[in-house]
N, C-alpha and C positions, 0 to 999 in steps of 0.2 A: 815944188823943188825939192823939199824934205827927203820924199822919197827916191828922188833921183840921187840926194846925197848918199842916203841909206846903202843904196845897192853900191853904189862906188865907196863904203867902208869910211866913209866921213861921218864924223859925229853931227848928229841933225838932233834940232831941239825942237817942241811946238806949244806954240799957246795957246792953241786952238782948245776952246771950252764948249763946243758943240758935241754933237753927237758922231763918236767916233766911227769912222769906215773900216771894214772887215781889215782893208791892205794897212792901213795905220794900227789899226789894234796887232795884227802880228808881228811888224814891226817894234812896236812898244814891247810885246811880250820876248821878244828875241833879244831887246837891248839896243839895236840898232835905231832907233828912235826914242827922245828922251822928253815926256811931257814936264813941262814947266811951269809952276804957277807962281814961282815969287823969285826975285834976284837971287836969294841966297842959296836956291836948288840948282843955281848953276857949279859946272865943275868944270873953274878955270885954273889951268897949270900948264905949265909947259910941257911939249911933246919930249919924251924919251927918245934922246938923239943916239943911244944907243940900239936903238932895234932900226934893225935893217928896212929901207924904204924899197917898196914893192914898184918896180915900175911896168906900165901896162904898153905893150905893142899894139899904138895905133892900126898897124897893119891888120895884128889879128881883128880887132873889132870890125875892121869895112870886111873882111872876108866872113865872121857873123853877120852881120846885115845884109851881104849881097846875097848869103849863102839860104836865109831865111826862110823865102817863099818856094825853094826848090823842093821842101820836103812837104810843101801843100798837096 
């Protein structure tokens, strides 16, 4: 679920301590996935309410999904 959250722009944290896969490694490198080893490492704060919220159109997502195999 962390990968999905990161793809949607939601802050994601991992406590996984095993060998990190390539996708997770890239997400960590880009700052979209944050490894956490101790509770103090969590960045807990309120969101900036002055920032405009991005609305996603479900119809656009549906069109992307339905058109995905037409390019194959």
